[in-house]
DRENBABA-865985 format. One line per 5 residues: for each residue x, y, z of C-alpha. Coordinates in pm, whole numbers. Example, Ala and Ser with C-alpha at 12.3 -4.5 7.8 and 13.67 -1.06 7.14 Angstrom:
% residues 2
1230/-450/780 | 1367/-106/714
***
This chain:
% residues 747
-1518/-7137/673 | -1643/-7245/328 | -1804/-7589/332 | -1616/-7674/14 | -1254/-7742/107
-1021/-7684/-190 | -682/-7852/-219 | -499/-7556/-62 | -723/-7557/244 | -676/-7934/268
-297/-7878/282 | -336/-7610/549 | -573/-7824/758 | -340/-8124/737 | -38/-7912/839
-223/-7779/1143 | -343/-8123/1240 | 14/-8256/1218 | 140/-7972/1439 | 365/-7834/1166
265/-7477/1252 | 108/-7306/1551 | -52/-7038/1334 | -139/-7000/967 | 42/-6702/814
-1/-6628/444 | 103/-6329/239 | -5/-6134/-68 | 326/-6012/-219 | 265/-5801/-532
530/-5594/-704 | 422/-5227/-689 | 475/-5164/-1061 | 113/-5126/-1174 | -246/-5126/-1056
-379/-5466/-936 | -621/-5644/-1170 | -888/-5913/-1141 | -619/-6183/-1128 | -479/-6018/-816
-831/-6021/-670 | -828/-6401/-689 | -490/-6414/-514 | -609/-6166/-250 | -921/-6373/-187
-718/-6694/-155 | -440/-6566/71 | -652/-6348/297 | -940/-6597/285 | -731/-6893/399
-577/-6688/680 | -924/-6579/792 | -1070/-6931/773 | -798/-7074/997 | -781/-6783/1244
-443/-6680/1108 | -301/-6368/950 | -215/-6254/598 | 62/-6003/536 | 36/-5745/261
395/-5724/137 | 527/-5510/-144 | 793/-5695/-344 | 985/-5373/-413 | 1309/-5520/-548
1308/-5351/-889 | 1332/-4973/-843 | 1318/-4907/-1219 | 942/-4973/-1238 | 804/-4919/-888
619/-4623/-742 | 434/-4515/-429 | 111/-4466/-628 | 109/-4838/-703 | 155/-4916/-335
-151/-4706/-256 | -351/-4874/-533 | -268/-5217/-393 | -364/-5114/-41 | -690/-4967/-167
-774/-5287/-357 | -721/-5512/-55 | -919/-5280/171 | -1202/-5240/-82 | -1236/-5617/-111
-1291/-5625/264 | -963/-5762/397 | -739/-5637/677 | -360/-5662/666 | -311/-5568/1030
-100/-5290/1179 | 133/-5223/888 | 220/-5301/529 | 540/-5501/480 | 808/-5422/221
1084/-5650/95 | 1308/-5343/110 | 1270/-5353/490 | 1470/-5677/479 | 1747/-5564/242
2015/-5565/517 | 1912/-5912/636 | 1884/-6055/283 | 2229/-5912/206 | 2368/-6088/515
2218/-6418/395 | 2393/-6368/60 | 2723/-6319/245 | 2661/-6649/430 | 2612/-6837/103
2932/-6686/-39 | 3125/-6795/271 | 2977/-7146/233 | 3100/-7161/-127 | 2738/-7168/-245
2738/-6832/-425 | 2981/-6645/-650 | 3017/-6319/-838 | 2993/-6383/-1212 | 3126/-6139/-1473
2972/-6290/-1786 | 2755/-6053/-1983 | 2383/-6109/-2026 | 2416/-6286/-2362 | 2687/-6519/-2232
2485/-6606/-1923 | 2193/-6702/-2147 | 2419/-6908/-2374 | 2591/-7089/-2084 | 2258/-7183/-1928
2193/-7437/-2203 | 1849/-7553/-2318 | 1584/-7801/-2216 | 1769/-8065/-2418 | 2125/-7951/-2347
2293/-7911/-2010 | 2455/-7581/-1924 | 2816/-7508/-1842 | 2944/-7314/-1547 | 3116/-6979/-1582
3493/-6967/-1534 | 3428/-6696/-1273 | 3272/-6958/-1048 | 3629/-7054/-951 | 3684/-6726/-768
3783/-6762/-406 | 3552/-6681/-120 | 3763/-6377/-35 | 3748/-6242/-391 | 3370/-6296/-409
3320/-6117/-77 | 3532/-5824/-192 | 3356/-5795/-529 | 3010/-5823/-375 | 3097/-5552/-121
3216/-5323/-398 | 2903/-5400/-602 | 2698/-5291/-302 | 2902/-4970/-274 | 2830/-4877/-637
3181/-4919/-778 | 3069/-5108/-1092 | 2842/-5038/-1386 | 2511/-5214/-1432 | 2564/-5559/-1587
2936/-5564/-1508 | 2892/-5824/-1234 | 2610/-6032/-1091 | 2582/-6261/-788 | 2474/-6620/-861
2394/-6925/-651 | 2620/-7224/-716 | 2380/-7517/-757 | 2384/-7742/-1067 | 2436/-7637/-1429
2317/-7982/-1545 | 1985/-7974/-1357 | 1674/-8074/-1552 | 1496/-7779/-1393 | 1667/-7488/-1565
1575/-7258/-1276 | 1837/-7449/-1073 | 2121/-7378/-1315 | 2304/-7130/-1094 | 2017/-6880/-1062
2084/-6508/-1031 | 2069/-6368/-678 | 2170/-5998/-701 | 2202/-5749/-988 | 2348/-5397/-997
2100/-5112/-1033 | 2202/-4744/-1012 | 1845/-4624/-969 | 1675/-4425/-695 | 1448/-4650/-486
1118/-4494/-378 | 1174/-4607/-17 | 1547/-4665/38 | 1666/-4380/-181 | 2024/-4429/-303
2137/-4648/-14 | 2171/-4961/-228 | 2340/-5021/-564 | 2248/-5392/-566 | 1901/-5542/-546
1802/-5905/-478 | 1626/-6111/-745 | 1276/-6245/-682 | 1383/-6608/-624 | 1630/-6510/-355
1433/-6236/-182 | 1092/-6401/-185 | 1165/-6713/18 | 1375/-6521/270 | 1107/-6253/313
855/-6530/379 | 1086/-6681/639 | 1159/-6350/810 | 785/-6279/841 | 704/-6624/976
492/-6719/676 | 369/-7077/691 | 214/-7121/346 | 362/-6935/50 | 83/-6955/-209
182/-6870/-567 | 41/-6911/-916 | 148/-7200/-1139 | 411/-7006/-1334 | 626/-7020/-1018
608/-7400/-992 | 966/-7453/-1115 | 1086/-7174/-885 | 985/-7388/-587 | 1313/-7587/-615
1512/-7264/-578 | 1286/-7156/-290 | 1361/-7479/-102 | 1731/-7479/-189 | 1791/-7133/-42
1613/-7209/287 | 1760/-7559/320 | 2115/-7455/231 | 2112/-7174/485 | 1986/-7423/744
1735/-7179/883 | 1570/-7265/1211 | 1221/-7416/1172 | 938/-7366/1127 | 999/-7261/769
753/-7180/489 | 668/-7404/194 | 546/-7295/-146 | 220/-7421/-298 | 86/-7330/-643
-262/-7278/-787 | -387/-7198/-1137 | -381/-6830/-1226 | -696/-6661/-1350 | -752/-6633/-1724
-1061/-6458/-1865 | -1154/-6432/-2231 | -1180/-6086/-2393 | -948/-5969/-2113 | -577/-5888/-2098
-399/-5900/-1763 | -35/-5834/-1842 | 62/-5534/-1632 | 318/-5437/-1896 | 52/-5432/-2169
-200/-5258/-1947 | 64/-4990/-1881 | 102/-4950/-2259 | -272/-4888/-2290 | -255/-4626/-2015
54/-4451/-2147 | -70/-4449/-2507 | -397/-4284/-2407 | -612/-4568/-2542 | -778/-4569/-2199
-819/-4288/-1949 | -585/-4401/-1673 | -552/-4712/-1459 | -907/-4669/-1327 | -1070/-4658/-1670
-1389/-4867/-1627 | -1298/-5074/-1935 | -976/-5204/-1778 | -973/-5527/-1573 | -803/-5343/-1287
-971/-5347/-949 | -972/-4967/-963 | -1149/-4991/-1299 | -1415/-5230/-1170 | -1459/-5012/-862
-1508/-4695/-1069 | -1740/-4876/-1308 | -1963/-4970/-1016 | -1882/-5333/-941 | -1923/-5432/-577
-1663/-5613/-367 | -1921/-5887/-307 | -1958/-5954/-679 | -1581/-5986/-728 | -1546/-6221/-430
-1846/-6427/-540 | -1683/-6463/-881 | -1358/-6581/-723 | -1552/-6827/-511 | -1748/-6960/-809
-1445/-7028/-1028 | -1277/-7208/-738 | -911/-7296/-687 | -768/-7534/-945 | -433/-7700/-1016
-451/-7657/-1394 | -480/-7333/-1591 | -804/-7276/-1781 | -998/-6990/-1941 | -1304/-6846/-1765
-1583/-6684/-1966 | -1609/-6313/-1884 | -1988/-6352/-1884 | -1950/-6539/-1555 | -1806/-6226/-1394
-2084/-6019/-1548 | -2339/-6265/-1411 | -2197/-6216/-1061 | -2250/-5839/-1063 | -2603/-5877/-1203
-2682/-6138/-942 | -2548/-5916/-664 | -2728/-5599/-773 | -3059/-5756/-874 | -3204/-5760/-523
-3011/-5460/-392 | -3052/-5160/-617 | -3356/-4938/-681 | -3514/-4934/-1027 | -3551/-4589/-1183
-3629/-4455/-1527 | -3373/-4292/-1754 | -3446/-4198/-2114 | -3120/-4227/-2303 | -3249/-4121/-2646
-3536/-3877/-2569 | -3844/-3827/-2785 | -4096/-3564/-2675 | -4457/-3669/-2612 | -4732/-3411/-2556
-5046/-3548/-2392 | -5310/-3326/-2545 | -5600/-3413/-2314 | -5409/-3387/-1984 | -5402/-3069/-1778
-5218/-2978/-1459 | -4960/-3197/-1286 | -4940/-3462/-1018 | -4704/-3691/-831 | -4740/-4065/-877
-4644/-4327/-620 | -4381/-4562/-760 | -4196/-4845/-587 | -3821/-4873/-631 | -3843/-5252/-636
-4059/-5511/-816 | -4280/-5743/-613 | -4035/-6033/-631 | -3756/-5834/-461 | -3775/-5854/-78
-3694/-5488/-28 | -3907/-5181/30 | -3879/-4822/-85 | -4066/-4583/-310 | -4053/-4234/-456
-4284/-3973/-606 | -4281/-3942/-983 | -4370/-3596/-1123 | -4615/-3620/-1413 | -4750/-3353/-1648
-4868/-3317/-2004 | -4517/-3307/-2155 | -4298/-3610/-2108 | -4011/-3783/-2286 | -3998/-4147/-2389
-3713/-4335/-2554 | -3709/-4324/-2933 | -3682/-4702/-2939 | -4022/-4718/-2768 | -4206/-4572/-3068
-4220/-4717/-3418 | -4418/-4556/-3697 | -4409/-4870/-3911 | -4372/-5149/-3657 | -4226/-5488/-3736
-4408/-5803/-3631 | -4380/-5866/-3259 | -4322/-5499/-3166 | -4534/-5432/-2856 | -4452/-5074/-2766
-4611/-4751/-2884 | -4721/-4732/-3249 | -4985/-4527/-3436 | -5231/-4813/-3379 | -5108/-4963/-3053
-5147/-4801/-2709 | -4894/-4858/-2435 | -4870/-4807/-2061 | -4637/-4549/-1916 | -4475/-4737/-1630
-4628/-4640/-1292 | -4862/-4400/-1476 | -5133/-4410/-1745 | -5209/-4574/-2076 | -5150/-4348/-2377
-5216/-4378/-2748 | -5060/-4193/-3040 | -5280/-3933/-3210 | -5033/-3745/-3430 | -4669/-3769/-3540
-4473/-3443/-3576 | -4171/-3446/-3809 | -3906/-3190/-3899 | -3805/-3077/-4248 | -3582/-3384/-4289
-3866/-3619/-4211 | -3732/-3712/-3865 | -3983/-3760/-3585 | -3947/-3482/-3327 | -4268/-3516/-3125
-4566/-3740/-3060 | -4908/-3600/-2982 | -5082/-3846/-2755 | -5409/-3909/-2572 | -5421/-4055/-2221
-5693/-4258/-2050 | -5779/-4100/-1712 | -5916/-4425/-1567 | -5601/-4624/-1655 | -5383/-4506/-1366
-5141/-4774/-1260 | -5264/-4959/-951 | -5618/-4833/-997 | -5692/-4913/-1361 | -6065/-4933/-1440
-6031/-4846/-1809 | -6065/-5202/-1937 | -5799/-5130/-2201 | -5548/-5407/-2267 | -5188/-5324/-2356
-4895/-5551/-2431 | -4613/-5362/-2262 | -4513/-5075/-2035 | -4245/-4823/-2133 | -4026/-4585/-1940
-4060/-4207/-1944 | -3963/-3891/-1759 | -4148/-3570/-1691 | -4022/-3292/-1920 | -4048/-3016/-1660
-3857/-3191/-1381 | -3626/-3443/-1552 | -3252/-3389/-1502 | -3003/-3398/-1787 | -2719/-3642/-1727
-2420/-3783/-1911 | -2436/-4159/-1955 | -2126/-4360/-2042 | -2211/-4690/-2206 | -1916/-4926/-2159
-1863/-5244/-2356 | -1580/-5495/-2358 | -1245/-5331/-2429 | -1130/-5601/-2671 | -1307/-5749/-2970
-1143/-6093/-2966 | -1128/-6369/-2706 | -748/-6370/-2672 | -634/-6009/-2713 | -267/-5928/-2763
-270/-5551/-2741 | -388/-5225/-2892 | -457/-5388/-3229 | -742/-5586/-3073 | -923/-5288/-2916
-1300/-5281/-2964 | -1371/-4941/-3126 | -1718/-4938/-2968 | -1599/-5001/-2612 | -1727/-4659/-2499
-2025/-4458/-2615 | -2100/-4128/-2439 | -2456/-3994/-2429 | -2441/-3629/-2328 | -2812/-3549/-2294
-2995/-3841/-2137 | -3286/-3753/-1908 | -3346/-3905/-1566 | -3595/-3886/-1281 | -3512/-3592/-1051
-3499/-3811/-738 | -3185/-3986/-865 | -2983/-3665/-854 | -3101/-3575/-503 | -2995/-3913/-366
-2639/-3988/-255 | -2426/-3993/-570 | -2243/-4315/-475 | -2559/-4524/-502 | -2613/-4779/-779
-2933/-4796/-981 | -3099/-5015/-1234 | -3208/-4796/-1522 | -3521/-4975/-1639 | -3452/-5185/-1948
-3104/-5034/-1993 | -2894/-5202/-1727 | -2719/-5125/-1399 | -2551/-4785/-1354 | -2325/-4610/-1106
-2248/-4242/-1048 | -1892/-4187/-1168 | -1690/-4120/-849 | -1442/-3895/-1031 | -1646/-3684/-1274
-1988/-3673/-1108 | -2113/-3341/-975 | -2452/-3181/-915 | -2388/-2956/-1214 | -2273/-3246/-1434
-2412/-3582/-1319 | -2228/-3869/-1490 | -2335/-4233/-1476 | -2132/-4536/-1581 | -2299/-4845/-1717
-2189/-5134/-1497 | -2348/-5414/-1697 | -2655/-5475/-1911 | -2959/-5662/-1789 | -2862/-5951/-2013
-2552/-6067/-2196 | -2563/-5858/-2515 | -2227/-5983/-2645 | -2376/-6314/-2762 | -2590/-6129/-3016
-2288/-5952/-3164 | -2122/-6283/-3255 | -2448/-6444/-3372 | -2370/-6355/-3733 | -2087/-6611/-3727
-2324/-6895/-3636 | -2562/-7088/-3860 | -2916/-6955/-3824 | -3030/-7288/-3684 | -2799/-7233/-3385
-2896/-6872/-3314 | -3118/-6880/-3006 | -3403/-6629/-2997 | -3355/-6409/-2696 | -3450/-6063/-2582
-3127/-5866/-2549 | -3082/-5529/-2378 | -3421/-5400/-2482 | -3384/-5489/-2851 | -3698/-5658/-2977
-3679/-5997/-3148 | -4028/-6109/-3249 | -4191/-6382/-3041 | -4385/-6665/-3196 | -4758/-6673/-3126
-4711/-6951/-2870 | -4436/-6754/-2694 | -4656/-6444/-2689 | -4940/-6637/-2525 | -4704/-6760/-2254
-4553/-6413/-2206 | -4894/-6253/-2150 | -4997/-6534/-1914 | -4679/-6503/-1708 | -4690/-6123/-1690
-5064/-6054/-1660 | -5197/-6363/-1483 | -4901/-6476/-1273 | -4756/-6132/-1196 | -4400/-6195/-1319
-4193/-5894/-1417 | -4144/-5853/-1790 | -3777/-5960/-1787 | -3845/-6293/-1616 | -4162/-6354/-1817
-3967/-6287/-2137 | -3688/-6528/-2039 | -3927/-6812/-1961 | -4162/-6758/-2255 | -3886/-6759/-2516
-3720/-7082/-2397 | -3921/-7400/-2447 | -3715/-7604/-2200 | -3745/-7339/-1928 | -4117/-7283/-1978
-4196/-7657/-1967 | -3983/-7692/-1651 | -4161/-7392/-1497 | -4509/-7527/-1580 | -4420/-7864/-1426
-4290/-7705/-1105 | -4590/-7473/-1086 | -4828/-7768/-1098 | -4662/-7902/-780 | -4628/-7580/-580
-4818/-7268/-684 | -4573/-6989/-595 | -4528/-6830/-937 | -4281/-6550/-863 | -4030/-6739/-645
-4034/-7039/-877 | -3987/-6816/-1181 | -3685/-6641/-1029 | -3506/-6966/-946 | -3584/-7125/-1280
-3499/-6819/-1493 | -3163/-6782/-1314 | -3034/-7103/-1152 | -3201/-7363/-1376 | -3137/-7152/-1688
-2766/-7148/-1606 | -2760/-7529/-1597 | -2947/-7552/-1926 | -2687/-7344/-2109 | -2479/-7655/-2168
-2732/-7931/-2093 | -3076/-8057/-2189 | -3367/-8122/-1953 | -3316/-8497/-1977 | -2953/-8470/-1865
-3027/-8270/-1547 | -2987/-8465/-1223 | -3264/-8270/-1051 | -3631/-8243/-1145 | -3905/-7980/-1150
-4067/-8159/-856 | -3750/-8116/-649 | -3724/-7745/-736 | -4087/-7700/-632 | -4007/-7874/-303
-3707/-7644/-253 | -3925/-7336/-305 | -4185/-7473/-63 | -3918/-7490/208 | -3828/-7129/128
-4191/-7021/154 | -4228/-7205/484 | -3910/-7029/611 | -3762/-7372/676 | -3449/-7249/496
-3307/-6910/400 | -3228/-6782/50 | -2858/-6840/108 | -2915/-7198/219 | -3147/-7253/-78
-2856/-7171/-311 | -2631/-7421/-133 | -2901/-7687/-149 | -2957/-7621/-518 | -2583/-7660/-586
-2595/-7999/-414 | -2905/-8098/-616 | -2715/-8012/-936 | -2426/-8240/-838 | -2606/-8530/-671
-2972/-8515/-771 | -3065/-8573/-407 | -3400/-8463/-269 | -3374/-8110/-118 | -3544/-8214/207
-3290/-8492/253 | -3001/-8252/183 | -3130/-8001/439 | -3179/-8266/706 | -2849/-8444/639
-2646/-8121/653 | -2844/-7960/936 | -2936/-7655/729 | -3275/-7573/881 | -3316/-7199/926
-3283/-7059/1278 | -3572/-6825/1353 | -3586/-6850/1731 | -3476/-6510/1874 | -3353/-6677/2193
-3095/-6871/1987 | -2988/-6575/1774 | -2966/-6309/2046 | -2658/-6455/2227 | -2469/-6466/1895
-2552/-6100/1832 | -2437/-6006/2183 | -2103/-6178/2128 | -2046/-6004/1794 | -2138/-5663/1936
-1896/-5719/2224 | -1612/-5805/1983 | -1677/-5501/1763 | -1710/-5216/2012 | -1537/-4972/1772
-1796/-5034/1500 | -2076/-5007/1758 | -1948/-4660/1846 | -1932/-4562/1477 | -2289/-4686/1426
-2418/-4486/1720 | -2229/-4184/1590 | -2435/-4196/1271 | -2273/-4454/1041 | -2594/-4655/994
-2444/-4849/703 | -2269/-5062/965 | -2602/-5229/1039 | -2532/-5447/735 | -2190/-5534/878
-2338/-5668/1200 | -2613/-5858/1020 | -2351/-6013/791 | -2137/-6118/1086 | -2433/-6293/1248
-2525/-6472/926 | -2162/-6576/884 | -2143/-6705/1242 | -2451/-6922/1182 | -2335/-7047/844
-2619/-6859/677 | -2881/-7047/880 | -3017/-6752/1076 | -3339/-6597/949 | -3227/-6261/797
-3551/-6083/893 | -3519/-6191/1256 | -3150/-6098/1258 | -3220/-5753/1110 | -3482/-5675/1371
-3276/-5802/1666 | -2954/-5627/1557 | -3137/-5296/1507 | -3294/-5332/1850 | -2969/-5416/2029
-2776/-5132/1865 | -3021/-4865/1983
***
């Protein structure tokens, strides 16, 4: 269970302690009238997460009470979303329509009690009679009908004898209530529409407020967790259950703040308009905030769940910056995915003094990523580089290839420009270059100094791919609809060139295209004949630059964005070269630190305490940088000395990476010394195999089905077992020890 107990979990824990329920049962009850979006992901995480944390169960229930908008395809989309996010709804999916006979019987009971009546006012009259916030309502004259007449009319409504809108069943509560939801709410309406599950059996369908609470009760739900817009509905929820005098235990409704994200629209009605109008290419268009869209774009379930965890569970609505979601996918993929080279805008380079061909050894991961893997890079005299990596008349601070400035081909050799070939229009079509044989990466004895390394692909073996560059769908923070569409939300590059190894790998794998961002093979359109890659997210937030024009120049922070060069000052350049060449930082991290005076001074201070350049740089360029977005160094509760101490514990394997993040979060809030936090919370990493082995044995015993799948060839399940062990130990177990032991025990 999460160490941070939100207010909903506090309610659940208190109810269990008081003996109110024997088991926690929650439910996720969407209406199957559209594809689920990121807001539903938060609700899924809360309802299924709470049930999991308290050894309970969460029902997946389709609120299929409006046959005019519902469809089986939406049911399947909802099931897929829950499953993809890693949750299990048990043996079957529930449907409100399964309870139609029982809900109808409850309506009959209320009529017999004099607590419900058939009203014959039209829609406009019902609205007028309801009153306003400042004026009480008045009850319909049809409320005086006898029980017998109401029973007869309701039976005939059910049998389809009346037109839609001719009659409606209402609860008889209080037309003067301050809460307007209690002013004789509607319970049943007539609908002559074919239902996708019950067919034409019913001509009346229950309203949400009546069906929802009764469905919860029928299923034995303990905690009915809704978003804040249903807060006033809670009085109706309680009235129905209390008036019927249903046998306890009964469910209670609790509300949390719904998710709002800027530059994002989450109205299912408006999303449907975008789909039907052809503005986007279906519900799974990677620009949409649907879970299917994120999935197709290449987001991982872990990144979505981490985002939901980070934003927390609040009681008041607020707006979350979409960059926080984008940070979560970058953070998740950074240490997971292989780095490869893709030239999106190819420019031919002929190396005039190179003959033959060779294969170069190239690691998939930089030194600071604790993961191994490499490939062979074909190399010959004809290659392609990106057009942005050559400038005939360079601006100040441009460090890539120019007529006077050599550059390193990543994983390969240093080259220099000898001749520029142009076409009749004066456009550059080829570069003639010279390479230095002794400058081979990893064995450079040339003595030549260069300021950057660029990506490239071998002309003879590179594969042509289609690259889809996705940007935010809307151009304003609070979009209303089609009028706010960003016209540059999708750019398609038909003839990008990529390393051949990428196409021979499994097409569902994610990659970091060096300097371009994170990409994913499109699961719908990808084929060996036509490889298609979707851009998941850039390496950095490029949106900030697009709105920079609206800020005074004094406020525009100098940053390196998505490979676009903004000149460094001389002092920044000195730091950059020191960090990259002397300390071994990758160019992205070195760039981040060098360009930010606060970060670089913090880094230098920490480095003077504990000389582990790469680990310190990663924490400071990510975790500390995030804190400095809204703060200054002097306002931070933690110091460079404390961060250095935290890294030392990581290096000593006293704590794991996961625990380090928890400790850092506590340092941000309290300013306490990391050693004290670790000792006080008992977070010391477990590396003793004799303590970890029994936990692994227990997990293997509980998951015999997955053990069989693993032994049958599904080796991806190794990660499942490792994750279960880490979860069981609260993240304290040493991942390397766990990996080795799990692999050994599953043989």
